N, C-alpha and C positions, 0 to 999 in steps of 0.2 A: 502474705497473700499474693498470688500471682495475678498479673495483668491479663485481661481478656484478650484472646487471640482475634485478630481481625478476620472477618468472614471473607471467603473467597469471592472475588469480584466476578460478575457474570461474564461469559465469553463475549469478546468484542465482535461486532458485526462489521463487515467490510463489503460494500457494494463494488462490483467490478465495473468501473467506468460508468456508462449510462445504461448498462444492461440490467436485466432482471436477475442476474446471478449475484448471490450474496454468500460470502463465506462466514459461517457462524460456528465457532468452536471447532475449527478444522474441517468442517463439512460444508459442501456447496449446496445451496438451496436456490431454487427458481421461485421468485416471489412475484405475485401479481395481486391486484386488488381483491381477487376472489379467494386467495389463499396461497400457500407455499407447498412446494414439492421438493423432497430431498433428491438430489442428483446422486445416483449410485453407479452409473456406468463409468468404469475406470478410464476408458478412452476419453470420454467427454470431460470428466473431472481432471484428468491429466492435462488436457488442452486448456482448461480454465486455470490450472496451476501455472502452466507455462505462460499464458497470457498475463496473468497477474504479476509474475516475476518480471516479464518484459516491461509492463507498465511501471512497476516500482523502479526498475533500472533507468527508464527514461525520465521518470520524475526526479531521480537523483542527479542525472546529468543536467537537467534544467536548473535544479537548485544550485548545482556547482557553478553553472554559467552565470546565474544571477549574482552569486557571491563574488565571482570574478569581476563582474561589471560594477558592483558596488564598491569593491576594493581593488582598483587597478594597481598593477605593480608600479613602483616609483619610476619616473621617467629619467633616463640617462642621456637625454638629448643634449644637455649642456656639456657633456664630455666629448661630443663629436666635433667640436670646433677645431 
């Protein structure tokens, strides 16, 4: 007997910073309390993609800096005498 295959997980939603723009399943949506609208303008969605990539890159840089602060390189000051 074969084991059941896991069901596909629903697409992850990702809000862009504090904006109403949300990426869901590879598509950008503008979300408000009154509802959602699919963003279809290629220029606009391209800008959203670029901004999201820039935000992800800056988040990575900050994470790397925090790691460096938590794990400073060994001090070689004793060798300078």
